[in-house]
C-alpha positions, 0 to 999 in steps of 0.5 A, spaced: 401 135 238 394 133 239 390 131 246 383 128 245 379 126 252 373 122 251 372 123 259 372 130 258 369 130 251 375 135 249 380 136 243 386 140 243 389 142 236 396 145 237 398 151 233 405 154 233 409 158 238 402 159 242 405 155 248 402 148 245 407 144 248 406 147 255 399 145 254 400 138 252 405 137 258 400 140 263 393 138 261 396 131 258 398 130 266 390 131 268 387 127 263 384 120 264 389 114 262 385 112 256 386 119 253 390 120 246 396 124 248 401 125 242 409 125 243 412 132 244 419 133 240 424 134 243 421 130 249 420 134 255 421 130 262 415 127 265 411 127 259 407 121 258 405 120 251 399 115 250 394 112 246 396 115 239 397 109 235 390 107 234 386 102 229 384 108 225 390 111 224 396 115 228 395 121 232 401 126 231 404 132 233 401 138 230 396 135 226 390 139 224 382 139 226 380 136 220 385 130 221 383 129 228 376 129 225 377 123 220 380 119 226 375 119 231 369 120 226 365 126 224 359 124 229 364 124 235 368 130 233 361 134 232 359 132 239 366 134 242 369 141 245 374 143 240 379 149 242 386 152 240 390 158 241 392 164 237 397 169 238 399 176 235 402 175 229 408 179 230 410 176 237 408 169 234 413 170 228 419 173 233 418 167 237 418 162 231 424 166 228 428 165 235 426 157 235 429 156 228 435 160 230 436 158 237 433 151 238 438 145 238 433 141 236 430 145 230 437 147 228 442 142 230 448 144 226 447 151 226 445 151 218 439 156 219 443 163 219 438 167 216 437 174 219 431 177 221 430 181 215 431 175 211 426 171 215 421 176 213 423 177 206 423 169 205 415 169 208 416 162 211 411 164 217 408 160 222 401 160 219 396 155 222 389 157 219 389 150 216 389 147 223 382 149 225 378 151 219 376 147 213 374 150 206 367 149 204 364 152 197 371 157 197 369 159 204 373 158 210 369 155 216 372 155 223 371 148 226 373 149 233 369 151 238 374 156 241 380 160 239 384 162 245 388 168 245 395 167 247 396 173 251 390 172 256 391 164 256 393 164 263 386 166 265 382 163 259 385 156 259 383 155 266 376 158 265 375 153 259 377 147 263 373 149 269 367 149 264 369 142 262 370 139 269 377 140 270 378 144 276 384 148 278 388 148 272 394 152 272 399 152 266 406 151 269 410 148 264 415 153 260 417 148 254 421 151 249 421 158 252 429 157 252 429 159 245 427 166 246 433 167 251 438 169 246 435 175 243 436 176 236 431 181 235 426 185 239 419 187 237 421 195 237 426 193 232 421 190 227 420 196 221 414 198 219 415 194 212 416 188 216 410 189 220 406 190 214 409 184 210 407 179 216 400 182 218 399 181 210 400 174 211 396 173 217 390 177 214 385 172 213 387 169 220 386 176 223 379 177 220 377 170 223 380 173 230 376 179 230 369 176 228 370 169 232 
């Protein structure tokens, strides 16, 4: 998913399991009719995707900041305010695991049956660092202007949008939250070994979050 508003000079880059679909539904409804609003899958009620097919190419769900830059042009991209959201790696992986197991959209035939132990061992974690960085001379460079914390999103996002001219924004949608209602594993059940494996995989992301 992506949101691009030329009226508010704003770009939202979606990351995994960070309320991205809810942000697109609520914020997309507040943006101008000519804004780029990509489809969400599964499709929520009252969400109106628009203007995502352009002469330059197609904006699509979960596209990276680099891909957005390629479509709107480097000069315009540099002038716009870009933001995304990141989350504590442990809770992010727990949410991702529950989606893979419980979502009828992502697991329609119930064929994904990995246990939490197997999920961690498999290491297919929801890493998003490539969504909001580029590699220059072997070094990671963040190419968004702000990375919001999922844990403080309810206050950080309205404050950010107010600065961009969007007043009184509240995040009301709870898209895909149902995936975690059938609890298969709690954070308290994550072992030290599993925690270390997840944090190791997210070490580069964590370093960015500390220093950003």
